[in-house]
C-alpha positions as CSV (number, residue, x, y, z in Angstrom):
1,M,-40.6,70.9,-18.3
2,S,-37.2,72.5,-18.1
3,A,-34.8,72.9,-21.0
4,E,-32.3,70.7,-19.1
5,S,-34.7,67.8,-19.1
6,H,-35.3,68.1,-22.8
7,Q,-31.5,67.8,-23.4
8,W,-31.0,65.0,-20.9
9,A,-30.6,62.4,-23.7
10,G,-29.4,62.6,-27.3
11,R,-31.3,61.3,-30.3
12,L,-30.5,59.1,-33.3
13,A,-33.1,58.7,-36.0
14,L,-32.8,55.8,-38.5
15,S,-35.1,55.0,-41.4
16,E,-35.0,51.2,-41.0
17,I,-33.4,48.8,-38.6
18,D,-33.8,45.2,-37.5
19,S,-34.5,46.2,-33.9
20,T,-33.9,49.4,-32.0
21,N,-32.9,47.4,-28.9
22,A,-30.4,45.4,-31.0
23,E,-29.0,48.7,-32.5
24,G,-28.8,50.1,-29.0
25,F,-26.5,47.3,-27.9
26,R,-24.4,47.6,-31.0
27,R,-23.9,51.3,-30.5
28,A,-23.7,51.4,-26.7
29,A,-19.9,51.6,-26.5
30,T,-19.8,54.7,-28.7
31,L,-22.5,56.6,-26.9
32,D,-21.4,59.3,-24.5
33,G,-24.6,59.4,-22.5
34,P,-28.3,58.5,-22.6
35,T,-29.5,58.2,-26.1
36,W,-32.8,57.6,-27.9
37,I,-32.6,55.5,-31.0
38,V,-35.8,55.8,-33.1
39,A,-36.5,53.8,-36.3
40,G,-39.1,54.5,-38.9
41,F,-39.5,50.8,-39.5
42,Q,-38.2,47.6,-37.8
43,T,-37.7,44.4,-39.7
44,A,-37.3,42.2,-36.6
45,G,-39.0,44.1,-33.8
46,R,-39.7,42.0,-30.7
47,G,-41.7,42.1,-27.5
48,R,-41.5,40.2,-24.3
49,R,-40.6,36.5,-24.5
50,S,-39.1,37.1,-28.0
51,R,-42.5,37.5,-29.5
52,P,-42.5,39.5,-32.8
53,W,-43.7,43.1,-32.6
54,E,-45.3,44.5,-35.7
55,S,-43.6,47.7,-36.7
56,P,-45.4,49.5,-39.5
57,R,-44.2,53.0,-40.5
58,G,-46.1,55.7,-38.6
59,N,-46.0,53.8,-35.4
60,F,-43.4,54.6,-32.7
61,H,-40.4,52.3,-32.4
62,A,-37.6,53.5,-30.1
63,T,-35.1,52.5,-27.5
64,L,-33.5,54.5,-24.8
65,V,-29.9,53.4,-24.2
66,L,-28.6,53.9,-20.6
67,K,-25.5,52.9,-18.7
68,P,-26.9,52.5,-15.2
69,Q,-24.7,51.9,-12.1
70,E,-27.3,50.5,-9.8
71,P,-27.7,46.7,-8.9
72,P,-29.8,44.7,-11.5
73,E,-32.9,44.6,-9.3
74,A,-33.0,48.5,-9.1
75,V,-32.2,48.8,-12.8
76,A,-35.3,46.8,-13.6
77,L,-37.5,49.3,-11.9
78,R,-37.1,51.7,-14.8
79,S,-39.8,49.8,-16.5
80,F,-42.2,51.7,-14.2
81,A,-40.5,55.0,-15.1
82,A,-41.0,54.2,-18.8
83,A,-44.7,53.2,-18.3
84,L,-45.3,56.5,-16.4
85,A,-43.6,58.5,-19.0
86,L,-45.5,56.9,-21.8
87,R,-48.8,57.6,-20.0
88,D,-47.8,61.2,-19.4
89,A,-46.9,61.7,-23.1
90,C,-50.1,60.2,-24.3
91,A,-52.2,62.3,-21.9
92,R,-50.3,65.5,-22.9
93,L,-50.7,64.9,-26.6
94,T,-54.4,64.0,-26.5
95,G,-55.8,65.7,-23.4
96,L,-57.5,62.4,-22.5
97,S,-55.7,61.6,-19.2
98,D,-58.4,59.3,-17.8
99,S,-58.4,57.1,-20.9
100,F,-54.8,55.8,-20.3
101,T,-54.1,53.1,-17.6
102,L,-51.1,50.9,-16.8
103,K,-51.0,47.1,-16.9
104,W,-48.5,45.2,-14.8
105,P,-45.7,44.7,-15.6
106,N,-45.1,46.9,-18.6
107,D,-48.1,47.8,-20.9
108,V,-50.0,51.1,-21.4
109,L,-53.7,50.7,-22.1
110,L,-56.1,53.0,-23.9
111,N,-59.8,52.5,-23.3
112,G,-58.8,49.0,-22.0
113,G,-56.9,47.9,-25.1
114,K,-53.1,47.6,-25.4
115,L,-51.6,50.7,-26.9
116,A,-47.9,50.3,-26.0
117,G,-45.4,47.8,-24.7
118,I,-42.0,48.1,-23.0
119,L,-39.1,45.7,-23.3
120,L,-36.1,46.1,-21.0
121,E,-32.9,44.2,-22.0
122,S,-29.5,44.6,-20.3
123,A,-25.9,43.4,-20.5
124,G,-23.0,43.8,-18.2
125,L,-25.0,45.1,-15.2
126,G,-22.7,45.3,-12.2
127,T,-19.6,45.6,-14.4
128,A,-17.6,48.5,-15.7
129,N,-19.6,48.6,-18.9
130,P,-23.3,48.2,-18.1
131,V,-25.9,48.7,-20.8
132,L,-29.7,49.0,-20.4
133,C,-31.9,49.2,-23.5
134,I,-35.5,50.3,-22.8
135,G,-37.5,49.4,-25.9
136,I,-40.8,51.1,-26.5
137,G,-43.4,50.4,-29.1
138,V,-46.6,52.5,-29.5
139,N,-49.5,51.8,-31.9
140,L,-49.8,55.4,-33.0
141,I,-51.7,54.8,-36.3
142,A,-52.1,51.0,-36.6
143,A,-52.6,48.0,-34.3
144,P,-52.2,44.2,-35.0
145,D,-55.4,42.3,-35.7
146,A,-57.0,41.2,-32.4
147,S,-57.3,37.6,-33.8
148,L,-53.5,37.4,-33.6
149,V,-53.3,37.6,-29.8
150,E,-53.8,34.7,-27.5
151,P,-57.2,34.1,-25.8
152,G,-57.5,36.3,-22.6
153,A,-54.8,38.7,-23.7
154,V,-55.7,42.4,-24.0
155,P,-56.6,43.3,-27.5
156,P,-54.4,45.8,-29.3
157,V,-55.6,49.3,-30.2
158,S,-54.2,52.3,-31.9
159,L,-54.1,55.9,-30.8
160,L,-55.6,57.1,-34.1
161,H,-58.5,54.7,-34.1
162,E,-59.4,55.2,-30.4
163,T,-59.0,59.0,-30.2
164,G,-58.8,60.4,-33.7
165,H,-55.4,62.0,-32.9
166,R,-52.8,61.5,-35.6
167,I,-49.5,61.9,-33.9
168,T,-46.2,61.5,-35.7
169,P,-43.3,59.5,-34.1
170,E,-41.3,62.7,-34.0
171,A,-44.0,64.5,-32.1
172,F,-44.4,61.6,-29.8
173,L,-40.7,61.5,-28.9
174,D,-40.8,65.2,-28.2
175,A,-43.4,64.5,-25.5
176,L,-41.9,61.2,-24.3
177,A,-38.3,62.2,-23.9
178,P,-38.9,65.0,-21.3
179,A,-41.5,62.9,-19.5
180,Y,-39.0,60.1,-19.1
181,A,-36.3,62.5,-18.0
182,A,-38.5,63.8,-15.3
183,W,-39.3,60.3,-13.9
184,E,-35.7,59.3,-14.2
185,A,-34.7,62.4,-12.1
186,I,-37.3,61.4,-9.5
187,F,-36.0,57.8,-9.4
188,Q,-32.4,59.0,-9.0
189,T,-33.2,61.4,-6.2
190,E,-36.1,59.8,-4.3
191,G,-36.0,56.1,-5.2
192,F,-38.8,53.9,-6.3
193,A,-41.5,55.0,-3.8
194,P,-42.8,57.9,-5.9
195,L,-42.8,55.8,-9.0
196,R,-44.7,53.1,-7.2
197,A,-47.3,55.6,-6.0
198,G,-47.7,57.2,-9.4
199,W,-48.0,53.8,-11.1
200,L,-50.6,52.5,-8.7
201,A,-52.7,55.7,-9.2
202,H,-53.2,54.6,-12.8
203,A,-53.1,50.8,-12.4
204,A,-55.6,48.9,-14.5
205,R,-57.9,46.4,-12.7
206,K,-56.6,47.2,-9.2
207,G,-58.9,45.5,-6.7
208,E,-60.3,43.2,-9.3
209,I,-59.7,39.5,-10.1
210,I,-56.9,38.8,-12.6
211,R,-54.9,35.8,-13.7
212,A,-51.1,35.7,-13.5
213,R,-49.3,33.1,-15.5
214,T,-45.8,32.1,-14.5
215,G,-44.4,29.5,-16.8
216,T,-46.9,26.6,-16.8
217,E,-48.7,27.8,-13.6
218,T,-51.6,30.2,-13.6
219,R,-52.7,31.9,-10.3
220,E,-56.0,33.7,-10.0
221,G,-56.7,36.3,-7.3
222,I,-57.4,40.0,-6.5
223,F,-54.8,42.4,-7.7
224,E,-54.0,44.3,-4.5
225,S,-50.9,46.3,-5.2
226,I,-47.2,46.2,-6.2
227,D,-44.6,46.1,-3.5
228,A,-41.5,48.1,-2.9
229,T,-39.5,46.0,-5.4
230,G,-42.2,46.1,-8.1
231,N,-43.6,42.6,-7.5
232,L,-47.3,42.0,-8.2
233,I,-49.3,41.4,-5.0
234,L,-52.0,38.9,-5.6
235,R,-54.5,37.8,-3.0
236,T,-55.6,34.3,-3.7
237,V,-57.8,31.8,-1.9
238,T,-54.7,30.2,-0.4
239,G,-53.0,33.5,0.7
240,T,-51.2,36.6,-0.6
241,L,-48.5,36.1,-3.2
242,A,-45.7,38.4,-4.3
243,I,-45.0,37.6,-7.9
244,P,-41.8,39.0,-9.5
245,A,-42.5,38.1,-13.1
246,A,-45.7,36.9,-14.9
247,E,-48.0,37.5,-17.8
248,V,-51.3,39.0,-16.6
249,F,-54.7,38.3,-18.1
250,F,-58.0,39.9,-17.4
């Protein structure tokens, strides 16, 4: 990785904060360029659908703040760049590349359990002052109790328990930041196609039956692919569906 990619984004380390994404929005106007905001502890960390995200010290809690110029649908594709970068960082730090897979739309799995989650939040896209906050949480040393997740959801795991590797948040960011910068550069120069190919190469349960829940409706079918806009392609008994947003259960 080049020195340039290491310096692509600035860093701001905080001991404690309510939410790194919330802090990202508060500070966005004062930031000169891409910036990582890392917190030792979050008092109000959150995941998708405003679910609380446990944030004990020793785990990784961070947000990358960007000011993207693309249309909203293209901005959202950075969730795949973040997932790929997370997987690359985990593989580099542990040497266990085959143990890490990617779950649509935005989770990283380790030995089949949920290791990391990604939350994209934005404001002002398409205006003169766009802000994108890419929130990332990684269970480096501790994971929530499996009894706290809903039936059918992937049980959470920690990197320490599964691999024996004790990685500090600082060391994790040292691996994640250049990995994300590399995928961002690919996205900027070549578009989504390389990200799609890279993501599918490590996709969990591809070719297997999964369930996708959209609101109150659940569809079951074979996970075939993701399309050129990041939609989940699900082959059901009634035909093939392109699903833009859903929660996936195995």
